[in-house]
N, C-alpha and C positions, 0 to 999 in steps of 0.2 A: 504494500500500500504506500502510495506517495503522499507526502504532505502537500498542502496547498501553497506553500511558500517555496519559491525558487531560491536555492542557496548557491551563490556564485561570488566570485571575487570581482565585483564591478569596480571597485576603487583601485585595482592594480593597474588598470589601463592608464597610461600617462597621456596628457594632452599632446605631447610630441608624437606619439605613435598614431594619433588620429589625423595628423596633418599629412598632406601629400608630399612626395619626395620633391626635391628642388627640380626646377625645369632644366632640361638638358638642351643645349643649343642644337638646332636642327642640322647643322653641318656635321655633328659628330655621329648622327644616326645613319645607319646604312640605308640606301634607297630600297624601297620595297615596291616591286612591280604591282600594278593594279590590274585586276581582271574585269573587263567590262561586263556588266550585268544587263541582260535583256529581260525586261519584265514580261511575264506570261500570266495568263489567267487559266486556271485549271478548267478543263472542259471546253475551252474555246480553241478551235484548231488554229495552228500556225499558218497564216496565209502564204508565207514563203514556201514552206514545205508542201502545202497543198497545191501550189502552182506547179510543182515539179511532177506531181502525179495527177493528171487529169484523165479520169477513166474513159471519157469520150474520145480521147486521142490515142489510146493504147490499143495495140493489136494483141489478140490472144496468142499464147505461145503455140508453137507447132505441135507440141505434145504437152500433156499435163492438164488438159481441161477435163472437168468432171460434170456429171449431171447431179442436180440437187433438187430435192423436194422442199418446198417452203412449208415450214411448220406453223407460222403465225403471220397475220397481216403485219406489214411494216410500212409506215409512212416515211418517205424520204425527207430528211432534214434540209437538204439543199440540192443544187443541180448536179453534184458529183455522186449522189446516191441514187439507187434504183428502188422505187416503191415496189412492194411485194404483196401478193395475195396468197392466203393459206391454200395449200394443196396444189399450187401450180409448179411446173417443172421449169428449171432454168439451167443454163450452163454456167459454171463458175471456174475461176482460176485465180492464182495468186501471182503477184509481181515481186521481183527482188526489191527489198527495202520497204515493203508494205507492212503495215501493222498486222500481226498474225490474227487479230480478232476480226478482221475484215477480208473479204474476197471481192474480186470483180465479178459481177453477175451480168449475164446477157439474156435477153428475152427478145427474139426477133431482131430488130435493128436498134433496140434500146440497150444501153449499157450503163453501169454505175456500181459504186461500192455497196456491198450488202454485208450485214453482220452475220458472222458464222453461227452464232447461237440461234438464229432463226431458221437454220437449214438442217436437213438430213442429207448428208453427203452420200451419194450412191456411187456405183462403180464407174 
């Protein structure tokens, strides 16, 4: 059981210990390189990176395309995504450097990014 009073040596701290150390001339400090920081907002796509991968301009790979059945309706968030309807069949493939949670989906002449979690990948 602890008592309600804190026992410490509050008077042992000298006023000199509480003061900051004397200022050092800037010329004596080594130069420290700075790293530029680019502000980002979580959940907002980086427009520079998005400009590199435009699904409407990419060609499907010669091999590696698969058929997929859409499990749930999906509304496209922007023009780079493909809207999906449950139970439809689409062709999907991935591209180098693409987020693994997304694939490029094609339906007829429509093309766009689709979330992998909305798909059942077939052979």
